[in-house]
N, C-alpha and C positions, 0 to 999 in steps of 0.2 A: 504493500500500500504506500502511495506517495505521502511523504511527510508534509504536514501543513506548516511547519516551521523549520527553516534551514538556517545554518550558521556557516559563515565563511570568515576566515581570519586573513587580514591584510596587515602583516607585521603586528603592530600593537593595537590595531583597530578590529573590532568584531562587527560584521555586517549580519544582522538578523532579518530574514525575509519571511513575511507572512504570505503564504501561498495556498489559499482556499478558494478556488473558482466557485461562483463567478464574482462574488463581492468581497472576498477576503473577510467574511464574517467570522465571529469568534464564539464558539461554544465553550463549555467548561473544559473539555479535553484540550482544545487549542490554547485556552488561557493558561492551563497548567504547563503546556509545552513552552509557551512564551516565558512563563515564570522561571522554568528551568534554565532557559537561555540567559535571562537577565541575572539570575542568581549565579550561574556559572561565570558570567562576565564579572560580577561583583567579586567573586572569590579567586579569580585568576590574576595573579600579580603581574603577569606579562601583558595583560590587556589594559589599555589606558582610556579608550573611548569606544562607544558603541553607536551603531546606527540601526534604526528600525525602519524598514521600507516594505511596501506592499508589492507583490508580483503583479504583472500586467500593467495596463495603461489606464484603466478606468477607475479602479478603486484602490485607495490606500488601505482602507478598512471600512467595511459596511457596518461595523458595530456588533452588537449582540446578535447572534444567529437566531432570527425570529422563527425559523423552521424548527430549531431545537426547542424554542420556547413553546411553539404550538404542539410539540410532541411531549411536553411535560417538564422541560427544564425550567426550574423556578427562577424568578428574578434574584432571589437570595441564595442561589446555588453556590457550591464551593468552587470558586474560581482560582483557588490556589493561594499560597502565602503572600504573593505580591499583589493580591487583589485582581480585579478584572484586567485582562490583557497582560498580566504578570508584572506590570510596572506602576499602575495607578496608586498602589499602597505599599510599594517597596521602599519604606522610609529609610533604610540603612544603606541605600546605594549611593555611595559618595564618589562616583565616577560620572563623567559627562555622557549624556545620551542625546543624540541628534535624531529627530524624526524627519525622515526624507519623504515628504508627502507627495506621492506620485499621481494622485487622483482625488476622488471624493473621500473626505474624512467625515463619516456619518456617525452621529451618536457616540457610541463607545469608541469608535475609531477616532473621533475628534478628541475624546477624553484621553485616549492613548497618546495622541500628539501633544496634548496639553501637559501630560505627565513628563514628557521629555524636557530637557533643559533648553534646547534650541530647535528651531524648525527651519528647514529649507524645503521649498515647495516648487513643484512644477508650475509653470505659468497658468495651466488649466485647472489646477486644484481648486476645490471648494470645501468649505467647512460648515457643518450645521448639526444641530441637535434636535431631532424631530420627536423626542420622547413624549412631550406634553400632548402631541397630536395622537399618540398611541395609548394614552391613559397611564403613562408612567412618567418618571423624571430621570434626567441624566445624573444618577447618584454615584457614579464611579469617578467623580471629580468634576464633571461639567458644571453642576449647580454650585460647586464650591470654588473651583479654580477660575471659571470664566469671568465672574464679577471682579476678580482680582487682576485679571489680565486686560480687560476692556473697560471703557467707561461704563458705569453701572447701567445707565439707560440702554446702551447698546446691548450689553449682556442680557438684560431683562427681555428685550425684544427678541433676541435670538432664542432664549430659553422658552419664552411663552408662545412664540409663533412658529419656530422651526425654520426661519428664513435662512437662506444661504449667504455666506460671506465669501467673496472671491479673494484672490491673492493680493490684488492691489489694495483693497480695503484693509485686509489683514496686516499688510506691511505698514500701512498708514498708522495703525494703532500699535505697532510693535509686536503684534502677535506672531508674525512670521519675520525671521531675520533676513532671509535671502530667497530669491527665486531665480529660476533658470528654465531652460527648455526641458521637456521630459527626457529627451535623448541624452542630455548632459547631467541629469539629476544624480544618478548613482556615482558617477565620476567625481562630480563636484562635492558631493557629500563625503566621500572617502578622502578627498584632498583636504577638506575642511577639518575632518576628524583627525587626520594626521597632524595638521597645524596645531590643533588644540592639545593633542597628545604630547607636543613638544614642551608644554608647560610642566612644571614640577607636579607629580601626582599628589603629593601631600598638600600642595597649595590648592589644587582643584578640589580635593576632598574638604579642605578647610573652608573654601568659598561656599560650597554647597551646604555644609553643616551650619555655618554662621547665618547664612540667609534663611535656612529652614528654621533655626531656633529663634530668629529675631524678626521674622517677616512682618508680623502684625504689631510690633512694638513701636512706641515713639522713639525718637533718636537717642535720647538720654538713657532710656531703659535698655535699648539695644546695645549701646556702648557698655553699660554696666554688666549686662549678661555676657558679652564677648570677653570682657576683662576679668570676669569672675573666676575663670578656671573651670567652668562647668562644661564647656564645649570641647570634648576630648580631641576631635580632629584638629581644632585650632591649636590646642596645647601641644599636640604631637608635632605639628608643623613647626611651631616656634622653637622646639627643642631638637629639631632634626639636623642630621648631617647635611641634608639638601639645603637648608636655610643658610648654611655656611658656604656650600658649594656654589650657589648662584652668584653671590657677590664676588667670590674668588674667581670663577670662570669669566665674569665680566671684566675684572681687572686684568686678567691674563689674556683677554681677547680670544677666547676659545668657547666652543659650545659646552654647556654644562653637562655633567654626567650624573643624572639623577639615580639615586639608589632606592628612593621610596622609604627612607629611614633616616 
C-alpha cells in the first residue's frame, strides 16, 4: 500500500510530503503518521529544519477527511501526540518548520500551515476554514491561532463565513512570508530551509521557546519571564559552546561550526 506520508532528507533538512489523493485529507491514521514524522524530526540531532508540503498541484491539504468522519471517525478522535496533523499541538518542537503550501489549504490543512513557523506558498494557493458552514469549528488551532495572526475582524470573517484568502492578501497581512510559482515551490522551500539551518540550532530553539512562553504577555512581563531562568532552551543557549563559537568565528572571519551544545 502506498504511504500517505513520505520523508526525504536533504542534508540537514527533512522534507515531509502529505500524499493522499485527491485532496490530501487527513484521517486519524494519517495524522499519526505525520506525528511520527515530526517527532522523528524533533529527536534527530542531525536535522535542523523541516518542510511540510502536499503532493500534487491542487491541494496542500483538504483538512479532516470528511469521508472518514461520515464513516464514524469522531471529531475528538485520537489524532496522535502532536494533535491533528501531528504538528498543531506538538508544543516541544523547538526546531523550525516551513509549510510549503502548494494549493488549497482547507480547514485542518490551513491549521497545519498555521502551526508551522513560516509559510511559503505557490502563487495559486488559497487559505480558508469552512468548518462553521459544516456545523463544527476549526478547533485544531484555527479558532485560536488565526485571530493572533490576522486583524481580529478579518479573522472573524474568515472563521464565520469560510471565505477564501489568496496569496497576495495573505502576504499583505504577514500570514505568508514568501510566494513563488508552483514549479519552483519545492526548490525554493528547500533552499530557504537550508539558509535557516545555517543559524545556530540552540539559538533557533531559544527563539521558539521564548516566543511560545511570552507571546501573550506585555513587554515588561515578557522580559521578566525571559530573564527569570524559567525558559530552559534560552538558558541552554546562553551557557552553550555555540554562544562562544559564533563571536569567535566572526572575529576569525570563518563560518561557525555549530555543535548544538
